[in-house]
N, C-alpha and C positions, 0 to 999 in steps of 0.2 A: 591430569593434564586431558584435553580436549583432543579428540582423532579428526582423522581425514572427512569423518561423518559430515563433522559441525561445519568446514571447510566448503564443502559442497553446498552447504545452505547458505553459509554467508556471503558469497563470494560476490554479488552482483549490487551490491552497496554503491554508493557516490556520497562525499562529503565533500559538504561548504567549505572550504577553507576560507574562502573571503568575497564578503559582500560591499558593494559600493554604490550609492544612488549618485549620479552626476547632477552636479547645482543646476539652478537654473536657468545660470550665466554661462553654465558648459557653452565652445565654442569647439564645432565637430571637431575630434582628435582620435585616430588611428588610437581602436582598443591596447595594442601592443603597445604603444606610447601613454595611455593614459594609465595602464596596470603597473607602468615603470616608474610612474610619480606617486604611488601610493604602496606597493611591495617594497618591504626593503629586502637589500641584496637581489631582487627580479634581476634577471637577462633577458637583452630581448629573444634571445633564441629559446630561453626557455618559454618563456611565455607564448610564443609563437610554436614550441611544440605540442603545448596545451593547447592551444587553439586547432591546431589539426587533428586532435584526438577529440575533439567536439566537447572540451572540457570547461569551455569560457562561454557562459552564456549571457545574450543580452537580452531582456524583458522574457527570460528560462527560454530562448531560443538559440540552439546554436551558432557561433558568428566567426566567421575569418578573423586572423589577426588585419587586416586591413578595416575591419567594422569601424566606421564611422561613430565614435560617441555623440550623444547628443542630450541637451538639457533632461534630466528627470529620466534619462533610461538607467535601472537597475541591472549592474555588469556582476557579473558570480564567477568564483573559479572554482569546479568541481572537480573531486578525485576520487579515483577507489581507494585512498590509504587514510587513516583519520589525521586529521592536524595536530601536531605535537602540541599546540596548547589543550588539547581536547582531555582536559582531568575532569574526570569524575568525581561527582559530590555527591554526597547523601544528603538528601531532602525528606525531609516529613510529609510525604504526601500520603494519602487518604489510599488504600487498595483494596477494591473486592473480593477479597480470597476467599472462594469457594470452596478447598479444601485444601489440607497444608496436613504432611506428616513430618519425620524427622529427616526426610532425602526429598524431597519436592514438593511444589506447590501447584495449584493454579488458579489463575487469575481470571476474572472477567475485565476486562479493557473497555474502558468508554469509549466511542468516537471523541477524538480531538489527542487524548493521548499519544504522543509518539512514545515507541517502543525502549529506542535507545538513541542517546546524541548524536547527531549530523544534522547534516542540513540547517545548518542554522539553529538548533533546538540544540543546545548544550546544558540545558535544567531542564524540570517539570516531567521529565519521560517516565518509565516504568520502573528504567535501570537506575535510576536516581533516587524512587523510591523505594524498589527492592532493595538496593545496599543500607539503606538507612532502615529498614526493619530488620531484616538477615546479615549474621556478620558471616565474613565468610565466604560467599559465594564463590563455587569456580567460575574463574574464566572456558568461554569458547573459545576457537584457534583466533577472534579477532577482537578477545579483549573484552568481549562484554560478559560481565556477571550474570551466571545465572537461564542465559541464553540458550534455546534450543532451536529454536524457532521463532516465527514473529510474524504480524499483521502490518499492517497500511496504519498510520495517524487516524483517517477518517473511518477504519474500518472498525468494529465493535468485536468482541465474542472473547473466544478460550482460548488462554494462554497454558502450558504448559511449562517448569520453572525448574532447572537442577539445583538442590541446594548442596549436593555432593559430587567431587568428579565420578566416583561409581556412577550415581545417576545423570550425570552429563552424558558418561559415553554410553550408557545401555540408552538411552532416550533418543540421542543423536543417531544411535546405526537404526535404530526403529524409524526417522523419520528417513535416513538414509535408502534403505529397505524400501520404503512405500507399504511397511505394517502399519504405522499408527491411520486413526477413522480419522477425516475433517471434514465436514460436513457444513455448506454456509448456507445462508439463504440471501439473495440477490433480485431486485427488483430491475426490470430491465426494459429497454425501450422497445415496442411492436410486438406482435402476436408472435410467437415462434408456431413455424409450419408443423413441428411433430412435439408429441407429448414428452420424448423422452428422448436422449441423444449424448454422446460425444463428439464432442471438442479435442481432435487431435492438432499440433504442430508446434516446432520448434517455435521458443521465449527465448529472444535476447534484445539486448540494447538496440532502439532505435536507432537505425542510421543516420535519421534526420533530426530527432530531438531524443538527448542524453535523458532526459527528464522522463521520457515514454518506453516500455518496453513494444515489440513487434511479433506478432506472429510470423514465420519464416517457414510455411507450410513445405518448400522444398528440401529443409534442412540444412539449409547450405550455410546459416548464423545459429547461434544460440543454441540451445538445450529443448531435447525432447519436453515435451508437457502435454499431459492428459487429464481432461475436467470433464467427469460424466453429469449430467442433467434430466432433471426431470421438474416437469411446469406441475406446479402446487394451484396457481390459478390463474387467471384471464381476466383483464382489465380490459380488451379490445387494443389500446395503443399502448400500455406495458403489461409486460407480466411477470407473474411472480416465481420464481423455481429457487428448487433445490441441488445446491452443486457439490456433490463427493470429487474431493483432488485424489488424481491416483500420483501426484508428482506436484510440487510447490518449490515452483517458478514466483519470483518476485513478480507481483500482478498478473497473477497465473489468469485468473478470473475475468479482470477487468480486460486483457489483453485478448483473451478467449473469446470474449462474448464481443469485443469491437470487432475481432476479426470476423465474426459471425455475422456481424450486420444489429448488433442487437446492445451497443453500450449501454454500460450501467447506468440507470438513472441519477443526474445530477452528478454525473462524475466527470467534475470541469475538466479534471486535466486530459481525458481520451475524449474531449467533447458530449458528454451525456448533460451539461449544464445547458444545452439550446432545444428547444421545442422542436422535438423531430417528429411528430407525429402532427395530423390535426391542425395544423396552424392557421386554414382559410377561416377556426373559429373563434370571434373576440372573446367571447364566453371562454372556451374551452384553454384558448391562450391564458386567460386572468387565473383559471381555475390552475394551471400547472405550475403557474409563479407562485400563487399563495402556496401550493407544495413545493416548491423549491426551498419554500421560507420556516415551513413545519419542519423539512428534510435538509438541514444545509451543509448534504456530504453525500459522498458515493451512497448509494442505497446496498450496501454489506454488512453483513452479519456472520461471524464465524459462532455456530451455533452448537455444534457436538462434536466433543472431542474426547477420542477413546484411544489406550494405548496402553501395555504391560506394563506391570508395576516393575521397577526395576529391582527390587529386593523381594518381594513377595510373589513374582511372575503371576500375580491376579491382574484379568483385565480389566481396566479402570474406563467406566465411559461418562463423561458429564455431558448435560445440555443445560442453556441458557436460553432465560426470554427473552423473545424479541424487544429491542431496546423501545421507549416511548415516541422518541422521533420516527422511527420506523415506521413501528406500529401506529401511530397516527395516520402520516402518509399513507401506509394500506388501508386504513378503515376510509378515509376520504375518498380512496380508489375507488372501495365498495360502492360506497354512497353513491358517485359520480355514476357511475358501473348501473346498477338497480335503476337511478331517476332516469336515466339516458333511454334503458332499456322500455320501459314504462312509457316515454315519450318516443317509444321507433323510432329514435332517431339513428340505431347503429343496424 
């Protein structure tokens, strides 16, 4: 049985319970009335309570119950518990397993794969693949088989999966105690002032946008979060950094670097898909847009994962290669930087 350690790790999720797209002929209608027309047994009070909690989104932004739904609006209801209809289905999905034994496995997740069902992704996830390949995976506190930790859909890299109850408890405690090693590589906008540093600040659900996490430096909301970083390469307009997590909050690196003023490159949710530097140069703008096409996601990769084996007590450490899309984007930035230095454009 999973312990309190995994509860700490899993509590920040939101699940999409309903999604509706207003028709082309939709006349303006209050969102509470709109939802009552589509959700069986829904009461206006329940819908209004969900709106007050920021759980009703129109085009990915939280709205009040008085919001007028218009043609083609995308209306979603997201809540902090799984929908009852969310049944896990085993699917034959190829997994890049880099290590496996009787009690655990380490998988290298590609960008674009959701780790567990939720947010409208109820199939094709890592968990769907895991339960197909492995029988009787233990559940964590949120009934997610095998999961000890997670990374975002569009983040690539390493995850450890527990195959037994003992491994689940042992590994969850290591993440809770912050004794694991987790190193990420990220490409961020701007030229960082320091070669290395530490970002500290509580992270919690944004008060304005439920799909984002925010940093609360005064600690009045959220939970403590600490990210250590060092610069690996500088490309004038963007910087490649190595990040070591001391804590493991949802979107921690993405939120911390946004707070620092260096949003991750092409991180659409946090504004990194805008050209944030050098916008006066037409050729530069075209270069960035082409690089976005090469790397159509946030530039973040979980490169290194270390933990103590729950049975042998051996220190296990795994490294993964930079994926092709991120590697190609970095090479493009290297060539661009070298060329412009030769032309004395910096």
